[in-house]
C-alpha positions in Angstrom: 0.0 0.0 0.0 1.5 3.3 -1.0 0.7 6.6 0.8 0.0 10.0 -0.8 0.8 13.2 1.0 -2.1 14.9 2.9 0.0 18.0 3.8 3.2 19.8 3.0 6.5 18.4 4.2 9.3 20.9 4.7 12.7 19.3 3.7 15.9 20.8 5.1 19.2 19.6 3.6 22.4 19.8 5.6 24.8 18.0 3.2 26.4 14.6 4.0 26.7 11.4 2.0 23.2 11.5 0.8 24.0 14.7 -1.1 27.5 13.8 -2.3 28.6 13.9 -5.9 31.9 12.9 -7.6 34.6 15.2 -8.7 37.3 14.8 -11.4 40.1 14.8 -8.8 38.6 11.8 -7.0 36.5 11.5 -3.9 33.0 12.9 -3.3 31.9 16.2 -1.8 28.5 17.7 -0.9 27.1 19.0 -4.1 23.4 17.9 -4.6 20.7 20.4 -3.8 17.5 19.4 -2.1 15.7 19.8 -5.4 18.1 17.4 -7.0 17.7 14.9 -4.2 13.9 15.0 -4.5 14.1 14.7 -8.3 16.0 11.5 -8.0 13.0 9.9 -6.2 10.0 9.7 -8.7 7.6 8.6 -5.9 8.1 11.9 -4.2 6.0 13.5 -6.9 3.0 12.4 -4.9 4.0 14.6 -2.0 3.9 18.4 -1.5 7.5 19.3 -0.6 8.9 22.6 0.5 12.6 22.2 -0.1 15.1 24.4 1.7 18.9 24.0 1.4 20.2 25.0 4.8 23.8 23.8 4.8 26.2 21.7 2.7 28.8 20.3 5.1 30.0 17.0 6.4 28.0 16.3 9.6 31.2 16.4 11.7 31.3 20.1 11.0 27.8 20.8 12.4 27.5 22.9 15.5 24.8 23.2 18.2 24.3 26.8 17.1 23.5 25.7 13.5 21.2 23.0 14.7 19.3 25.4 16.9 18.8 27.6 13.9 17.5 24.6 11.9 15.2 23.6 14.7 13.8 27.2 14.8 13.3 27.2 11.1 11.5 23.8 11.3 9.3 25.1 14.1 8.3 28.1 12.0 7.4 25.8 9.1 5.2 23.7 11.3 3.5 26.8 12.7 2.9 27.9 9.1 1.1 24.6 8.4 3.6 22.0 7.5 2.4 18.5 8.3 6.0 17.4 9.2 9.6 18.1 8.7 12.4 16.0 7.2 16.1 16.8 7.7 18.9 15.2 5.6 22.5 15.2 6.8 25.6 13.0 7.1 25.4 9.9 9.3 28.6 10.5 11.2 26.8 12.6 13.9 23.2 11.7 13.0 22.5 10.0 16.3 23.7 13.1 18.2 21.8 15.6 16.0 18.6 13.5 16.3 18.8 13.5 20.1 19.6 17.2 20.3 16.6 18.0 18.2 14.4 15.6 20.1 15.3 17.4 23.4 14.1 20.7 22.1 11.3 19.8 19.6 7.9 21.0 21.2 5.5 20.0 18.4 3.3 17.0 17.7 4.2 17.1 14.0 6.9 14.6 13.1 10.5 15.7 12.9 12.3 13.0 10.8 16.0 12.8 10.2 17.6 10.6 7.5 20.8 10.2 5.5 22.7 7.6 3.5 25.6 5.2 4.0 26.3 4.9 0.3 26.8 8.0 -1.8 24.9 8.4 -5.1 28.0 7.5 -7.2 27.9 3.9 -5.8 25.8 0.9 -6.9 22.9 0.4 -4.4 22.9 4.0 -3.0 20.4 4.0 -0.2 19.7 7.7 0.0 16.7 7.8 -2.3 14.8 5.1 -0.5 15.7 6.6 2.9 14.4 10.0 1.8 11.2 8.6 0.5 10.6 6.6 3.7 11.4 9.7 5.8 8.8 11.8 3.9 6.2 9.1 4.3 6.8 9.0 8.1 6.7 12.8 8.3 3.1 12.8 6.8 1.9 9.8 8.8 -0.7 10.4 11.6 0.9 7.4 13.4 4.2 9.3 13.7 2.7 12.3 15.5 3.8 13.1 19.0 6.8 10.9 19.0 9.4 13.6 19.0 12.4 13.4 16.7 12.7 10.2 14.7 15.4 8.7 12.6 14.4 6.7 9.5 16.8 4.6 7.6 16.5 1.2 5.9 12.7 1.4 6.3 13.1 1.3 10.1 11.7 4.0 12.4 13.9 4.7 15.4 13.4 7.0 18.5 16.1 9.6 18.6 16.6 8.8 22.3 17.7 5.2 21.6 19.3 5.0 18.2 23.0 4.5 17.5 25.3 4.2 14.6 26.7 0.7 15.1 28.8 0.1 11.9 31.1 2.3 9.8 30.0 1.3 6.4 26.9 -1.0 6.4 23.6 0.2 5.1 22.2 -1.4 8.2 24.4 0.7 10.4 21.7 2.2 12.6 20.0 0.3 15.4 18.4 0.8 18.8 20.2 -1.8 20.9 18.0 -1.5 24.1 14.6 -1.3 22.5 14.7 -2.0 18.8 12.9 0.2 16.2 9.6 1.9 17.0 8.2 0.7 13.7 8.8 0.1 10.0 7.7 1.4 6.6 6.2 -1.6 4.8 5.1 -1.4 1.2 4.8 2.4 1.6 2.7 2.1 4.8 4.0 3.5 8.1 3.6 1.0 10.9 4.4 2.3 14.4 4.5 -0.7 16.7 5.3 0.9 20.0 4.9 4.4 21.5 7.3 5.4 24.3 6.1 8.2 26.5 7.0 11.7 25.2 9.0 13.9 27.6 8.6 17.7 27.7 10.9 19.7 25.4 13.7 21.6 27.1 14.1 25.3 26.5 16.6 26.4 23.9 19.2 28.9 24.8 21.2 30.1 21.8 24.9 29.9 22.0 26.6 33.2 23.0 30.3 34.2 22.6 32.4 32.4 25.2 33.8 34.5 28.1 37.4 34.2 29.0 38.0 32.0 32.0 40.1 33.8 34.7 43.6 32.6 34.8 46.9 32.9 33.0 47.2 34.6 29.7 46.3 32.4 26.8 43.8 30.5 28.9 41.1 28.7 26.8 38.0 30.8 26.0 35.2 29.1 27.8 31.8 30.0 29.2 31.4 30.7 32.9 29.6 27.9 34.7 25.8 28.5 34.7 26.0 31.4 32.3 24.1 31.4 29.0 26.4 30.5 26.1 28.2 27.5 24.9 29.5 25.5 27.8 32.3 23.0 27.3 31.4 19.4 28.1 34.2 16.9 28.0 33.8 13.2 27.2 36.3 10.7 28.6 36.3 7.0 27.7 37.8 4.8 30.4 40.3 2.3 29.0 42.7 -0.3 30.3 45.5 1.3 32.3 44.8 4.8 31.1 46.3 7.9 32.6 43.1 9.9 33.1 44.0 10.5 36.8 46.9 12.7 35.6 44.9 15.1 33.3 41.3 15.0 34.3 41.7 17.3 37.3 42.6 20.2 34.9 39.2 20.0 33.3 37.8 22.2 36.1 39.7 25.1 34.6 38.5 24.7 31.1 35.1 22.9 31.1 31.8 23.1 32.8 30.8 19.4 32.7 32.2 15.9 32.1 30.7 12.7 30.8 32.5 9.5 31.7 32.2 6.5 29.4 33.0 3.9 32.0 33.6 0.2 31.7 30.6 -2.2 31.9 27.9 -1.1 34.3 29.8 2.0 35.4 33.3 1.0 36.6 36.7 2.8 36.6 40.1 2.1 38.1 40.2 2.6 41.8 42.7 5.4 41.5 40.4 7.4 39.2 37.5 7.3 41.6 38.7 10.1 44.0 39.7 12.3 41.0 36.1 12.0 39.6 34.7 12.6 43.1 36.7 15.9 43.4 35.5 17.0 39.9 31.9 16.2 40.9 32.2 18.8 43.6 33.1 21.5 41.0 31.0 20.5 38.0 28.4 17.9 37.0 30.0 14.6 36.1 27.8 12.0 34.4 28.5 8.3 34.6 27.6 6.3 31.5 28.6 2.9 30.0 31.1 2.7 27.1 29.4 -0.5 25.9 26.7 1.1 23.8 23.8 -0.8 25.3 22.4 -1.4 28.8 22.2 0.8 31.9 24.7 2.0 34.4 23.8 0.2 37.7 23.3 1.8 41.1 24.2 -0.7 43.8 25.4 -4.1 42.6 29.1 -3.7 42.9 30.8 -2.1 45.9 34.6 -2.0 45.3 36.5 1.3 44.9 35.8 2.6 41.4 32.5 0.7 41.2 29.1 2.3 40.3 28.2 2.3 44.0 31.4 4.1 44.9 31.2 6.7 42.1 27.5 7.6 42.6 28.3 7.9 46.3 31.0 10.4 45.4 28.4 12.6 43.6 28.5 11.4 40.0 25.2 11.6 38.2 23.8 8.3 36.8 23.4 8.5 33.1 21.1 5.4 33.0 20.5 4.0 29.6 21.9 7.0 27.7 25.0 6.3 25.8 28.0 8.7 26.3 27.3 10.7 23.2 23.7 11.4 24.1 24.6 12.1 27.7 27.0 14.8 26.5 24.3 16.4 24.3 21.8 16.4 27.2 24.3 17.8 29.7 25.3 20.6 27.3 21.7 21.6 26.6 21.0 21.7 30.4 24.1 23.7 31.1 23.3 26.1 28.3 19.9 26.7 30.0 21.6 27.5 33.4 20.5 24.2 35.1 22.1 23.6 38.5 23.4 20.2 39.6 20.1 19.2 41.2 18.1 20.0 38.1 20.6 18.1 36.0 20.4 15.1 38.3 16.6 15.2 38.0 16.6 15.4 34.2 19.0 12.5 33.8 16.8 10.5 36.1 13.9 11.3 33.9 15.6 10.9 30.5 18.4 8.4 31.2 
């Protein structure tokens, strides 16, 4: 069963593999416009598209500030009557972009992100099919009030749970803890489960960073709690690493830290007091580097265990992977949230 549009879909293009084209010197670069992307998918003729070329950059170049602007433009489109919004971008940071937009999207109308793993110069390019599926989801009543969604390979994923799990496979995106919310089957949007929707967080545009007091040449960072662009570090714990030597300095340059710990939330015993001291000066969020499953709370009790770290003031990231935890922490810090509010939001969203 195919679907036909019952309203306008606003399409924002941000570059990425889906919009790549070859060049004589070799390699591919972002070149295709939104109109060219849509023209490559004949089935999109049945949909009313409002195409807007926002950016043309690899997704690793995207910034929070740019994404806030895209979100605001998408919000204006919905207020003007769009049935839904589709955003195309590169897949490198797609899981982070989707979650950021999910945190701040206040509308019932679907906000759907998609991209491609194979560029249009390759056999079996997946961009056209992904774009068509995304547009179908954006117009589907079943997809309303689900927040931001990621649609690739005819699977519909919640932004909160999806991850890129492979560097090159067209089946790179998965939601390890929950599976997809639904599928696009013969053109029909089937939503099989509806997780509870959480309230959108306020958006505070990035402001110029203020100089941190200290020696000349100190990094330019935002003051803790001040509106702007706070720095949030991410450290992945590894076997016999030297984090205890350099992490204490983060308090001079950053306003938050996410720790991607081993297993259910474990670090080397010598690192535990360092993290505890940092937690007195900034929010430190404990997550698992594994990519699936939750940080525990009270199963293990040795120094450096989850029980020890949470007792030292670290914030439990729950089921959020380290990348999403960093996005959430930065959004909260940008809004001036204190540690208690941050702890509450991670308890609600983790």
